[in-house]
C-alpha positions in Angstrom: 99.5 158.0 70.2 96.9 155.9 68.4 98.0 152.7 70.3 97.9 154.6 73.6 94.4 156.0 72.9 93.2 152.5 71.9 94.5 151.1 75.2 92.8 153.9 77.2 89.5 153.2 75.4 89.8 149.5 76.2 90.4 150.3 79.9 87.4 152.6 80.0 85.3 150.0 78.3 86.4 147.4 80.8 85.4 149.7 83.7 82.2 150.9 82.1 80.5 147.6 81.7 80.9 146.5 85.4 79.9 150.0 86.5 76.8 149.8 84.3 75.8 146.4 85.9 76.3 147.8 89.4 74.2 150.9 88.6 71.4 148.7 87.1 71.5 146.4 90.1 71.4 149.4 92.5 68.4 151.0 90.7 66.5 147.7 90.3 67.0 146.6 93.9 66.4 150.0 95.5 62.7 149.6 95.7 62.6 145.8 95.6 60.5 144.2 98.4 61.8 140.6 97.8 63.2 139.1 100.9 65.8 137.0 99.0 67.1 140.0 96.9 67.8 142.8 99.3 68.8 146.3 98.0 72.4 146.5 96.9 73.0 149.4 99.3 72.1 147.0 102.2 74.4 144.3 100.8 77.3 146.7 100.5 76.7 148.0 104.0 76.6 144.5 105.4 79.8 143.7 103.4 81.6 146.6 105.0 80.4 145.6 108.5 81.2 141.9 108.0 84.3 141.6 105.9 86.3 144.8 106.7 88.5 143.4 109.5 85.8 141.7 111.5 85.9 138.2 109.9 89.2 138.5 107.9 91.1 136.4 110.5 88.4 133.9 111.2 87.1 133.2 107.7 89.1 134.8 104.9 92.6 133.9 106.0 91.7 130.2 106.6 90.0 130.0 103.2 93.0 131.6 101.4 95.4 129.4 103.3 93.6 126.2 102.2 93.4 127.5 98.6 97.1 128.4 98.5 98.2 125.1 100.0 96.1 123.0 97.7 97.1 125.0 94.6 100.8 124.9 95.5 100.6 121.1 96.0 98.9 120.7 92.6 101.6 122.7 90.9 104.4 121.0 92.7 103.1 117.5 91.8 101.7 118.0 88.3 104.6 119.8 86.6 107.3 117.2 87.3 104.8 114.3 86.7 103.5 115.9 83.5 107.0 116.4 82.3 107.9 112.8 82.9 104.8 111.6 81.1 105.3 114.0 78.3 108.8 112.8 77.6 108.0 109.1 77.9 105.5 107.6 75.4 105.5 104.2 77.2 104.7 105.8 80.7 102.1 108.0 79.1 100.3 105.0 77.5 100.4 103.0 80.7 99.0 105.7 83.0 96.5 107.2 80.5 93.6 104.9 81.5 94.1 105.8 85.2 94.5 109.5 84.6 91.3 109.6 82.4 89.3 107.5 84.9 90.2 109.6 88.0 89.9 112.9 86.1 86.4 112.0 85.0 85.1 111.6 88.6 83.0 114.7 89.6 85.0 116.6 92.2 82.1 116.8 94.8 81.9 113.0 94.7 85.4 112.9 96.3 84.3 114.7 99.4 82.8 111.7 101.2 86.0 109.7 100.5 88.2 112.5 101.7 86.2 113.0 104.9 86.4 109.2 105.7 90.1 109.1 105.2 91.3 112.5 106.4 88.5 113.7 108.7 86.9 117.1 108.5 89.9 119.2 109.2 92.1 121.3 106.9 93.9 118.3 105.5 90.7 117.1 103.8 90.0 120.4 102.2 93.6 120.9 101.0 93.6 117.3 99.6 90.4 117.9 97.6 91.6 121.3 96.3 95.0 119.8 95.3 93.5 116.7 93.6 91.0 118.6 91.5 93.5 121.4 90.6 96.1 118.8 89.6 94.5 117.6 86.3 94.4 120.8 84.2 98.1 121.5 85.0 99.1 117.9 84.4 97.3 117.5 81.1 98.6 120.9 79.8 102.1 120.1 80.9 102.0 116.7 79.1 100.7 118.4 75.9 103.2 121.3 76.2 106.2 118.9 76.6 105.0 116.7 73.8 104.6 119.7 71.5 108.2 121.0 71.9 109.6 121.6 68.4 111.8 118.6 67.4 114.2 121.0 65.7 114.9 122.7 69.0 115.5 119.3 70.7 117.9 118.2 68.0 119.7 121.5 68.1 120.1 121.1 71.9 121.4 117.5 71.4 123.9 118.7 68.8 125.2 121.3 71.2 125.5 118.9 74.1 122.6 120.3 76.1 121.3 117.3 78.0 119.6 116.2 81.2 118.4 118.9 83.7 120.0 121.6 81.5 117.8 120.4 78.6 114.7 120.6 80.7 115.6 124.1 82.1 116.7 125.7 78.9 114.6 124.0 76.1 111.7 121.9 77.3 110.1 123.9 80.1 110.4 127.3 78.4 108.7 126.0 75.3 106.0 124.3 77.4 105.4 127.2 79.8 102.6 128.9 77.9 100.5 125.7 78.1 101.5 125.1 81.7 100.3 128.6 82.7 97.0 128.0 80.8 96.5 124.9 82.9 97.5 126.8 86.1 94.9 129.5 85.4 92.1 126.8 85.0 93.4 125.0 88.1 93.2 128.2 90.1 89.5 128.7 89.2 88.7 125.1 90.1 90.6 125.5 93.4 88.4 128.4 94.4 85.3 126.4 93.6 86.4 123.4 95.6 87.5 125.6 98.5 83.9 126.8 98.8 82.3 123.4 98.4 84.6 121.7 100.9 83.9 124.5 103.5 80.1 124.1 103.0 80.2 120.3 103.5 82.3 120.1 106.7 83.9 123.1 108.3 83.7 125.5 111.2 85.3 128.4 109.4 85.9 129.9 106.0 83.9 131.8 103.4 81.9 128.8 102.2 80.9 128.0 105.8 79.8 131.6 106.5 77.6 131.7 103.4 76.0 128.4 104.2 75.4 129.4 107.8 73.9 132.7 106.7 71.5 130.9 104.4 70.4 128.5 107.1 69.9 131.4 109.5 68.0 133.4 106.8 70.6 136.2 107.1 70.2 137.0 103.4 72.3 140.2 103.3 75.2 138.4 105.0 74.8 135.5 102.5 75.0 138.0 99.6 78.0 139.7 101.1 79.9 136.4 101.2 79.0 135.8 97.5 80.2 139.3 96.6 83.4 138.6 98.5 84.0 135.4 96.5 83.5 137.3 93.3 86.0 139.9 94.3 88.5 137.3 95.4 88.2 135.4 92.1 88.7 138.6 90.2 91.7 139.7 92.2 93.3 136.2 92.1 92.9 136.1 88.4 94.3 139.6 87.9 97.3 138.7 90.1 97.9 135.5 88.2 97.6 137.3 84.9 100.2 139.9 86.0 102.7 137.1 87.0 102.0 135.3 83.7 102.7 138.4 81.7 106.0 138.9 83.5 107.1 135.3 83.2 106.0 134.9 79.6 107.1 138.3 78.4 109.6 136.7 76.0 106.8 134.5 74.5 104.5 137.4 73.9 107.4 139.4 72.3 108.3 136.4 70.0 104.7 135.9 69.0 104.3 139.6 68.2 107.5 139.6 66.1 106.3 136.5 64.2 103.0 138.2 63.3 104.7 141.3 61.9 
């Protein structure tokens, strides 16, 4: 009963703080006469008029499709590559200078290159999202694979667990917590680069809508797009956390048992 009450209190606290911020924003902006900070009521009304069905197909769906494609490519490339580099000391040392050099390049600096090579279509945006989202997953995969307990590896060798079976049953399960940590970071970066790429060269998407609203001085529309991005970020993170909890349920249980 105590644990249940503690959980209820945490949920109430989690809801109370955002609610307090919204109420404070509502009260502060109700009588504000600043053109650039319209009342929250007007922003929410514009949000309902703009994003409830009207621009879902023209802006939200294209943005989420680019985000999903770029993130999926980053995951599909970085996990096998990170596994190979984590298992091979020689390959890791050879590629480390290249990885560190490319990783250090600020993501917006890649946009001119991507536009020149791929044009201004969806391929450019997906490429930039995938390239930027690749590094957190790659580096966490390398560290996760390198950090697998040698006792587990030796035990697997003794029992004849080798090759793909060794990866599937020993290495990847042990590295999954770090891989998921990299994926969570990558998802946040993917959302940021989705918006930036749509602001630079696009005719659709949430980032494009926000920039066009700012240029047209449609301030409530601009704020409604910003609010939408905040909601999408929150929902994507919540969905990812739910998947992570289900996939890593065994890890949480083992860690809880070890602490007892």
